[in-house]
C-alpha positions as CSV (number, residue, x, y, z in Angstrom):
1,M,26.6,17.6,-7.7
2,T,24.6,15.7,-10.3
3,A,21.0,15.1,-10.3
4,L,19.5,11.5,-9.9
5,E,18.0,12.2,-13.4
6,D,21.3,12.5,-15.0
7,D,22.9,9.4,-13.8
8,P,23.3,6.7,-16.3
9,I,22.3,3.8,-14.2
10,V,19.6,4.9,-11.7
11,G,18.4,7.9,-13.8
12,R,15.8,5.6,-15.5
13,F,14.1,5.1,-12.0
14,F,13.8,9.0,-11.5
15,D,13.2,10.4,-15.1
16,T,9.6,11.5,-14.3
17,P,8.3,13.2,-11.1
18,E,5.8,10.4,-10.5
19,K,8.5,7.8,-10.5
20,K,10.7,9.9,-8.3
21,A,7.9,10.4,-5.8
22,K,7.1,6.7,-5.9
23,W,10.7,5.9,-5.2
24,L,10.9,8.5,-2.2
25,V,7.8,6.9,-0.6
26,R,9.3,3.5,-1.0
27,L,12.7,4.7,0.5
28,K,10.9,6.4,3.4
29,I,9.0,2.9,4.1
30,G,12.1,1.2,3.9
31,Y,13.9,3.5,6.3
32,I,11.1,3.3,8.7
33,L,11.0,-0.4,8.6
34,W,14.9,-0.5,9.0
35,I,14.5,1.6,12.2
36,V,11.9,-0.6,13.7
37,F,14.0,-3.9,12.9
38,M,17.0,-2.3,14.5
39,I,15.0,-1.2,17.8
40,I,13.5,-4.9,17.9
41,G,16.9,-6.4,17.5
42,I,18.4,-4.1,20.2
43,V,15.5,-4.9,22.7
44,T,15.9,-8.6,21.8
45,I,19.7,-8.6,22.7
46,L,19.1,-6.7,25.8
47,I,16.3,-9.2,26.9
48,L,18.4,-12.1,26.1
49,S,21.5,-10.9,27.8
50,F,19.9,-10.8,31.3
C-alpha cells in the first residue's frame, strides 16, 4: 500500500502534517454532513410517502 504523500496527484495536498490534519478535519466534516443530509432525505421520503 502506498502512502498518500507518495501519490503524484493527491500527494501535494498531504505533503506536510499540517496539510494532512487540515484535510482530515475537512473530510470528517464532509462525512458528518453527508450523514445528516442522508437522514433528512430518508425522513422526507418517509413523510411524503404517507
